[in-house]
C-alpha positions as CSV (number, residue, x, y, z in Angstrom):
1,M,-215.6,110.5,-157.5
2,T,-216.0,113.9,-155.8
3,P,-219.3,115.7,-155.6
4,G,-220.0,117.8,-158.6
5,T,-218.0,115.7,-161.0
6,T,-219.6,113.7,-163.8
7,R,-218.9,110.1,-164.6
8,T,-217.4,109.4,-168.0
9,P,-217.8,106.1,-169.8
10,A,-214.1,105.4,-169.2
11,D,-214.7,105.5,-165.4
12,S,-216.6,102.3,-165.7
13,L,-213.6,100.4,-167.2
14,D,-211.9,100.0,-163.8
15,D,-215.0,99.5,-161.8
16,D,-215.3,95.9,-160.6
17,D,-218.9,96.5,-159.7
18,Y,-220.0,97.9,-163.1
19,P,-222.5,95.6,-164.7
20,A,-220.7,95.3,-168.1
21,Y,-221.4,91.7,-169.2
22,T,-224.5,90.3,-170.6
23,M,-225.6,86.8,-169.5
24,G,-224.4,85.3,-172.8
25,R,-221.0,87.0,-172.6
26,A,-220.6,86.1,-168.9
27,A,-221.5,82.4,-169.6
28,A,-219.0,82.3,-172.5
29,M,-216.3,83.8,-170.3
30,L,-216.8,81.2,-167.6
31,D,-217.3,78.4,-170.1
32,T,-220.7,77.6,-168.6
33,T,-224.3,78.0,-169.4
34,P,-226.8,80.8,-168.8
35,A,-228.7,78.3,-166.6
36,F,-225.7,78.0,-164.3
37,L,-225.7,81.8,-163.8
38,R,-229.5,81.8,-163.3
39,A,-229.0,79.1,-160.6
40,L,-226.5,81.3,-158.8
41,G,-229.1,84.1,-158.9
42,E,-231.7,81.7,-157.5
43,A,-229.3,80.7,-154.7
44,R,-229.0,84.5,-154.0
45,L,-225.2,84.3,-154.3
46,I,-225.1,86.9,-157.0
47,T,-227.8,89.3,-158.1
48,P,-227.2,90.7,-161.5
49,L,-228.4,94.2,-162.3
50,R,-231.0,94.5,-165.0
51,S,-230.7,96.7,-168.1
52,D,-233.6,99.0,-169.1
53,G,-234.8,96.1,-171.3
54,G,-234.8,93.7,-168.3
55,H,-231.7,91.7,-169.4
56,R,-229.2,90.5,-166.7
57,R,-225.9,92.3,-166.5
58,Y,-222.9,91.0,-164.5
59,S,-219.9,92.7,-163.0
60,R,-216.3,91.5,-162.9
61,Y,-216.7,90.9,-159.2
62,Q,-219.8,88.7,-159.8
63,L,-218.0,86.8,-162.5
64,R,-215.1,86.1,-160.1
65,I,-217.6,84.7,-157.6
66,A,-219.3,82.6,-160.3
67,A,-215.9,81.3,-161.4
68,R,-215.1,80.1,-157.9
69,V,-218.4,78.3,-157.7
70,R,-217.7,76.8,-161.0
71,E,-214.4,75.4,-159.8
72,L,-216.1,73.8,-156.8
73,V,-218.9,72.3,-158.9
74,D,-216.3,71.0,-161.4
75,Q,-214.7,69.2,-158.5
76,G,-218.0,67.5,-157.6
77,T,-219.4,69.8,-155.0
78,P,-223.2,70.3,-155.3
79,I,-224.1,73.9,-156.4
80,E,-225.9,74.7,-153.2
81,A,-222.9,73.6,-151.1
82,A,-220.5,75.5,-153.4
83,C,-222.5,78.7,-153.0
84,R,-222.4,78.2,-149.2
85,I,-218.6,77.6,-149.3
86,V,-218.0,80.8,-151.3
87,I,-220.1,82.8,-148.8
88,L,-218.1,81.4,-145.9
89,E,-214.8,82.1,-147.7
90,D,-215.9,85.7,-148.3
91,Q,-216.9,86.0,-144.6
92,L,-213.6,84.6,-143.5
93,T,-211.6,87.0,-145.7
94,E,-213.6,89.9,-144.3
95,A,-213.0,88.8,-140.7
96,Q,-209.3,88.4,-141.4
97,K,-209.1,92.0,-142.7
98,I,-210.9,93.3,-139.6
99,N,-208.7,91.3,-137.4
100,Q,-205.6,92.7,-139.1
101,Q,-206.9,96.2,-138.7
102,L,-207.5,95.7,-135.0
103,R,-204.0,94.3,-134.5
104,Q,-202.5,97.4,-136.1
105,Q,-204.3,99.7,-133.7
106,P,-202.3,100.9,-130.7
107,P,-203.4,99.3,-127.4
108,Q,-205.8,101.3,-125.3
109,S,-204.9,101.9,-121.6
110,A,-207.0,100.3,-118.9
111,S,-208.0,103.7,-117.4
112,Q,-210.1,104.7,-120.3
């Protein structure tokens, strides 16, 4: 969005970070419980935004993270370990992106 433009409600539809989902809706989408989502918040893996009334709101990005943790937990991984695995996977993905960007840069000469 450029400075001076206003955000329309439709702009939020494609925003992965827009907190569009209530706790109940998010839990239903993930086929889990609100307690599971609260546990992810307590583990500081995801931090939902709060509505004016204080209710938790989750983004699509946060739901993807929660879904990955749910997969690991369903496979028998303790929730704390699943959260750590997801954090490490995210860090690895970011490091790989940076590595790829550095590989695409032209080599610098030794005289610089």
